[in-house]
Each structure stands twice: as C-alpha cells, then as structure tokens.
Rosetta silent file (secondary structure, phi, psi, omega in degrees, C-alpha in Angstrom):
SEQUENCE: XXXXXXXXXXXXXXXXXXXXXXXXXXXXXXXXXXXXXXXXXXXXXXXXXXXXXXXXXXXXXXXXXXXXXXXXXXXXXXXXXXXXXXXXXXXXXXXXXXXXXXXXXXXXXXXXXXXXXXXXXXXXXXXXXXXXXXXXXXXXXXXXXXXXXXXXXXXXXXXX
SCORE:     score description
SCORE:     0.000 S_00000001
   1 L     0.000  -45.434 -179.980   85.281 -144.082  139.058 S_00000001
   2 H   -62.026  -39.972  179.330   84.657 -140.597  140.432 S_00000001
   3 H   -59.767  -42.125  178.715   86.220 -139.072  137.324 S_00000001
   4 H   -65.315  -41.159  179.735   83.770 -141.017  135.102 S_00000001
   5 H   -65.067  -41.999  178.462   80.780 -139.952  137.212 S_00000001
   6 H   -64.532  -43.295  177.573   81.804 -136.302  137.094 S_00000001
   7 H   -60.726  -42.076  179.080   82.337 -136.573  133.336 S_00000001
   8 H   -64.653  -42.792  179.275   78.939 -138.203  132.902 S_00000001
   9 H   -62.579  -40.921  177.603   77.241 -135.507  134.988 S_00000001
  10 H   -62.330  -44.918 -179.291   78.941 -132.816  132.903 S_00000001
  11 H   -62.446  -43.334 -179.886   77.853 -134.473  129.659 S_00000001
  12 H   -64.541  -43.373  178.614   74.262 -134.812  130.838 S_00000001
  13 H   -63.575  -41.854  179.377   74.220 -131.181  131.997 S_00000001
  14 H   -60.517  -44.131 -179.105   75.742 -130.061  128.710 S_00000001
  15 H   -71.209  -36.307 -178.646   73.117 -131.889  126.688 S_00000001
  16 H   -76.398  -15.305 -175.129   70.235 -130.768  128.860 S_00000001
  17 H   -68.408  -31.983 -175.987   71.308 -127.142  128.755 S_00000001
  18 L  -145.615   77.679 -177.028   70.112 -126.466  125.240 S_00000001
  19 H   -63.818  -20.601 -179.174   67.724 -129.056  123.797 S_00000001
  20 H   -66.867  -26.073 -179.140   66.968 -126.825  120.806 S_00000001
  21 H   -99.522   30.249 -177.451   70.451 -127.438  119.460 S_00000001
  22 L   -60.838  140.298  179.441   70.173 -131.202  119.745 S_00000001
  23 L   -75.636  164.808  174.348   72.408 -133.181  117.431 S_00000001
  24 L   -56.451  152.575 -177.130   71.056 -135.718  114.965 S_00000001
  25 L   -67.479  151.038  170.496   70.110 -138.937  116.726 S_00000001
  26 L   -83.677  123.886 -174.603   72.567 -141.748  117.209 S_00000001
  27 E   -86.551  148.584  178.392   71.068 -144.617  115.254 S_00000001
  28 E   -74.908  128.270  175.641   70.832 -148.185  116.513 S_00000001
  29 E   -89.634  119.030  179.708   73.267 -150.556  114.839 S_00000001
  30 L  -120.745  174.612 -175.462   71.578 -153.886  114.203 S_00000001
  31 L   -54.378  -26.926 -179.144   72.666 -156.956  112.183 S_00000001
  32 L   -98.834    5.984 -174.209   71.469 -155.429  108.879 S_00000001
  33 H   -73.409  -26.689 -178.033   72.872 -151.929  109.495 S_00000001
  34 H   -59.118  -43.080  178.448   76.210 -152.424  107.758 S_00000001
  35 H   -63.167  -37.501  178.182   74.501 -152.548  104.345 S_00000001
  36 H   -64.474  -41.500 -179.739   72.575 -149.359  105.234 S_00000001
  37 H   -62.738  -49.371 -179.203   75.790 -147.566  106.169 S_00000001
  38 H   -60.809  -45.679 -179.618   77.546 -148.529  102.937 S_00000001
  39 H   -63.030  -34.255 -177.456   74.489 -147.596  100.838 S_00000001
  40 H   -68.204  -17.406 -178.645   74.178 -144.233  102.616 S_00000001
  41 L   -87.445   -3.862  172.524   77.616 -143.193  101.385 S_00000001
  42 L    50.950   44.976  175.921   76.459 -143.317   97.749 S_00000001
  43 L    73.190   18.966  178.456   79.654 -144.788   96.346 S_00000001
  44 L  -101.005  147.661  174.261   81.971 -142.311   98.057 S_00000001
  45 L   -63.186  142.644  177.150   85.112 -143.282   99.992 S_00000001
  46 E  -158.114  167.425  174.989   84.595 -143.176  103.761 S_00000001
  47 E  -119.411  134.859  171.112   85.894 -144.516  107.044 S_00000001
  48 E  -103.564  116.002 -179.846   83.832 -146.385  109.611 S_00000001
  49 E  -107.254  122.691  179.256   85.479 -145.940  112.995 S_00000001
  50 E   -96.283  127.772 -174.115   84.458 -148.346  115.752 S_00000001
  51 E  -145.487  173.008  172.246   84.943 -146.882  119.212 S_00000001
  52 L  -149.156  161.138 -177.173   83.740 -146.958  122.809 S_00000001
  53 L   -63.953  -32.962 -176.009   83.607 -144.523  125.688 S_00000001
  54 L   -93.008    9.054 -178.872   86.130 -146.446  127.784 S_00000001
  55 L  -101.646  104.262 -179.005   88.739 -146.833  125.019 S_00000001
  56 H   -62.561  -38.089  179.986   91.409 -144.138  125.397 S_00000001
  57 H   -67.389  -31.902  176.299   93.005 -145.033  122.073 S_00000001
  58 H   -64.558  -39.680 -179.847   89.619 -144.665  120.390 S_00000001
  59 H   -62.973  -40.762  177.782   89.355 -141.136  121.761 S_00000001
  60 H   -63.401  -41.357  178.754   92.753 -140.299  120.252 S_00000001
  61 H   -63.230  -43.464  179.211   91.613 -141.723  116.910 S_00000001
  62 H   -62.522  -41.213  178.244   88.405 -139.694  116.987 S_00000001
  63 H   -60.952  -43.914  179.687   90.357 -136.503  117.753 S_00000001
  64 H   -63.012  -44.829  178.769   92.676 -137.145  114.817 S_00000001
  65 H   -62.209  -41.128  179.569   89.761 -137.810  112.474 S_00000001
  66 H   -62.978  -42.396  179.239   87.999 -134.648  113.661 S_00000001
  67 H   -64.838  -43.100  178.701   91.121 -132.560  113.049 S_00000001
  68 H   -66.792  -35.303  179.316   91.611 -134.053  109.583 S_00000001
  69 H   -66.147  -35.368  176.538   87.925 -133.540  108.801 S_00000001
  70 H   -64.413  -35.160  179.124   88.282 -129.829  109.616 S_00000001
  71 H   -77.964  -35.876 -174.979   91.150 -129.642  107.090 S_00000001
  72 L  -127.561   94.944 -177.492   89.476 -131.816  104.462 S_00000001
  73 L   -62.287  -17.312  179.477   85.708 -131.399  104.281 S_00000001
  74 L   -80.805   -9.227  178.018   85.552 -134.305  101.800 S_00000001
  75 L   -70.099  116.565 -178.476   86.668 -136.780  104.473 S_00000001
  76 L   -99.211  123.304 -176.681   83.576 -138.844  105.207 S_00000001
  77 E  -124.965  130.095  172.436   83.452 -140.375  108.691 S_00000001
  78 E  -115.259  129.506  179.474   80.864 -142.739  110.132 S_00000001
  79 E  -106.144  142.486  178.840   81.155 -143.458  113.843 S_00000001
  80 E  -137.235  108.854  178.426   79.981 -146.664  115.501 S_00000001
  81 E   -88.208  138.246  175.802   80.122 -146.983  119.268 S_00000001
  82 E   -85.957    3.679  173.763   80.092 -150.434  120.805 S_00000001
  83 E   -76.384  148.547 -175.973   78.392 -148.908  123.841 S_00000001
  84 E   -72.845  131.515 -179.877   74.733 -149.841  124.203 S_00000001
  85 L   -68.108  -24.344 -177.479   72.263 -147.331  122.826 S_00000001
  86 L   -85.259    1.997  175.560   69.716 -148.236  125.520 S_00000001
  87 L   -92.801  104.690 -174.224   72.006 -147.033  128.348 S_00000001
  88 H   -57.744  -40.260  179.813   70.834 -143.428  128.872 S_00000001
  89 H   -66.140  -45.467  178.838   74.008 -142.348  130.667 S_00000001
  90 H   -64.116  -40.763  178.839   76.235 -143.827  127.958 S_00000001
  91 H   -59.768  -44.812  178.346   74.037 -142.292  125.261 S_00000001
  92 H   -61.750  -40.638 -179.983   74.401 -138.839  126.815 S_00000001
  93 H   -69.332  -38.383  176.850   78.165 -139.290  127.013 S_00000001
  94 H   -62.209  -47.549 -179.991   78.358 -140.498  123.389 S_00000001
  95 H   -58.851  -45.539 -178.540   76.364 -137.498  122.190 S_00000001
  96 H   -64.291  -43.792 -179.118   78.508 -135.083  124.164 S_00000001
  97 H   -61.872  -47.315 -179.448   81.750 -136.644  122.964 S_00000001
  98 H   -67.593  -34.464  178.613   80.709 -136.572  119.309 S_00000001
  99 H   -64.944  -43.640  178.662   79.343 -133.021  119.644 S_00000001
 100 H   -58.629  -35.049 -178.600   82.655 -131.735  121.016 S_00000001
 101 L   -89.505   -1.901 -176.384   84.360 -133.270  117.976 S_00000001
 102 L    57.564   44.861 -178.646   81.693 -132.026  115.526 S_00000001
 103 L  -128.471   42.980 -176.629   81.109 -135.630  114.396 S_00000001
 104 L   -91.527  -10.318 -170.347   77.413 -136.082  115.098 S_00000001
 105 L   -63.737  -35.610 -177.077   76.214 -136.342  111.505 S_00000001
 106 L  -139.398   74.423 -173.684   76.466 -140.085  110.915 S_00000001
 107 E  -114.977  139.814  179.559   76.645 -141.773  114.294 S_00000001
 108 E  -132.811  158.053  173.373   75.607 -145.266  115.302 S_00000001
 109 E  -147.546  155.903 -177.476   75.757 -147.310  118.499 S_00000001
 110 E   -55.229  131.266 -179.358   75.082 -150.940  119.315 S_00000001
 111 L   -92.746 -142.217 -170.952   71.364 -151.673  119.363 S_00000001
 112 L   -80.314  -24.544 -177.440   69.313 -154.512  120.828 S_00000001
 113 L   -66.340  157.562  178.086   71.007 -157.547  119.290 S_00000001
 114 L   -59.012  141.443 -178.005   73.717 -159.326  121.310 S_00000001
 115 H   -54.038  -37.210  179.598   77.120 -157.585  121.016 S_00000001
 116 H   -62.508  -39.451  179.007   78.718 -160.727  119.563 S_00000001
 117 H   -67.314  -38.376 -179.625   76.159 -160.765  116.760 S_00000001
 118 H   -70.760  -40.098  175.392   76.741 -157.074  116.047 S_00000001
 119 H   -61.431  -41.136  179.012   80.525 -157.480  115.974 S_00000001
 120 H   -63.678  -37.133  179.326   80.059 -160.385  113.542 S_00000001
 121 H   -65.778  -30.130  177.004   77.802 -158.190  111.378 S_00000001
 122 H   -73.681  -49.465 -174.817   80.606 -155.644  111.139 S_00000001
 123 L  -164.023  114.864 -177.590   83.329 -158.176  110.378 S_00000001
 124 L   -64.783  -16.584 -179.711   83.237 -161.938  110.883 S_00000001
 125 L   -97.915   -2.474 -177.194   87.028 -161.912  111.409 S_00000001
 126 L   -87.289  135.930 -178.641   87.010 -159.174  114.052 S_00000001
 127 L  -104.485    5.629  174.992   87.421 -160.218  117.680 S_00000001
 128 L   103.651   -0.796  179.652   86.420 -156.918  119.267 S_00000001
 129 L   -66.731  147.678  179.817   89.771 -155.143  119.676 S_00000001
 130 L  -136.856  154.527    0.431   89.647 -151.362  119.480 S_00000001
 131 L   -72.434  148.803 -179.857   90.294 -148.962  118.009 S_00000001
 132 E  -133.410  138.127  177.113   89.125 -150.581  114.802 S_00000001
 133 E  -140.120  155.709  178.617   88.392 -148.847  111.540 S_00000001
 134 E  -128.000  123.620 -175.518   87.221 -149.829  108.092 S_00000001
 135 E  -106.191  111.831 -175.838   88.347 -147.804  105.110 S_00000001
 136 E   -99.878  138.198  172.200   85.941 -148.026  102.181 S_00000001
 137 L   -93.712 -179.043 -176.491   86.708 -147.008   98.617 S_00000001
 138 L   -63.189  -22.904  179.457   84.105 -145.758   96.129 S_00000001
 139 L   -85.163   -4.354 -178.573   83.345 -149.348   95.057 S_00000001
 140 L    88.315    3.489  176.085   82.447 -150.353   98.616 S_00000001
 141 L   -76.253  145.619 -175.964   85.587 -152.459   99.051 S_00000001
 142 E  -131.267  156.161  173.962   87.081 -152.140  102.484 S_00000001
 143 E  -123.983  128.568  178.067   90.325 -152.531  104.361 S_00000001
 144 E   -87.869  144.172  178.260   90.230 -153.238  108.093 S_00000001
 145 E  -139.393  128.482  173.650   92.707 -151.529  110.389 S_00000001
 146 E  -108.770  125.883  179.598   93.339 -152.148  114.094 S_00000001
 147 L   137.270  173.518 -178.990   95.201 -149.422  115.930 S_00000001
 148 L   -68.243  135.602  176.990   95.244 -145.711  116.569 S_00000001
 149 L   -83.795  123.814  178.393   94.308 -143.571  113.594 S_00000001
 150 L  -118.475  168.658  175.083   97.035 -141.050  112.803 S_00000001
 151 H   -56.534  -33.987  178.970   97.336 -138.590  109.907 S_00000001
 152 H   -66.823  -38.224  177.226   99.631 -141.142  108.250 S_00000001
 153 H   -64.544  -43.730  179.062   96.967 -143.849  108.512 S_00000001
 154 H   -61.103  -45.709 -179.850   94.408 -141.521  106.972 S_00000001
 155 H   -62.017  -35.663 -178.889   96.799 -140.655  104.126 S_00000001
 156 H   -69.517  -42.214 -172.065   97.466 -144.356  103.518 S_00000001
 157 H   -99.499  -19.799 -174.496   93.853 -145.505  103.370 S_00000001
 158 L  -110.249  117.504  178.161   91.858 -142.477  102.210 S_00000001
 159 L   -63.887  142.326 -179.719   92.317 -141.195   98.662 S_00000001
 160 L   -87.159    0.000    0.000   92.792 -137.435   98.483 S_00000001
C-alpha cells in the first residue's frame, strides 16, 4: 500500500512539475468509442491494448510494445485503461505511466458507463481478464489475445 502511495505521489509531482509539456488528454471510453477507435486508424493495422494500473503483466506488455514501437515507427498502438477516468489519482498515474513509455498519443480510459457495459462494448466474449489485446488488420478485422505481449506475439499478429 505504501509503495502505491509513494508511486502515486511521484506521478502527481512529475505531472505537476511541467504543465506546459502536458501530454494529449486521455479520452473517455464509452459504449460507442470502439467504432471511433477503429475509424481513427484509417484502415491501418493497429493493436488495442487493454491494461490497468494494478496489472503487473499489463505493465510488461506495455513495455514490450513501447520498445517495439521505438524500433518500428509504423507500429500503431492504442491504449485503453480499465481504470476510471474520473479518479484523479488514477488519471495522474495513467498519464505518468504512458508518458514514461512515450505512448500518450492515442490513450483511452473507462468513462462514465458501468465497467461491465464498457467491457461488453470492447468484446461481448471478454470476461475482463488482462492483459488483453486486439490486433486489427487494415480491413478492421480483429484477433483477440489474452496474455503478455512479447516480441513473438507482435510478430505473429502485426504485419511488418
């Protein structure tokens, strides 16, 4: 518990230190947001990675994606946190985490609708396990994957 509080205080201090360099906002994910995400990718392959602050395996997946993104600038990543956007402490921690990974460009977090409704909007067959990712091809077809994202997973699902 103390470790989380110290981490949260650090994240809040980090974000408050330089408001001029604020990252793009984390957008609220609502029941109709999935269509917006797919449309925003303009027919390009991408991965939607569902994560949360308390999921250690999600953090490993995000690190792997960030490292691969540095190697391959064409890798398109959309992040979706299942943490509530209206929790100021969680929001600060999400921003800090994504900033450290340089993955702030297309970030979403659960909005006002009930979490069950939002999970259903992502995937009616998903029961909430994480890490969870969705690998979209240029046609908008997707493959769901549960588990840690490794370079091998990226190579399997993302065309080069």
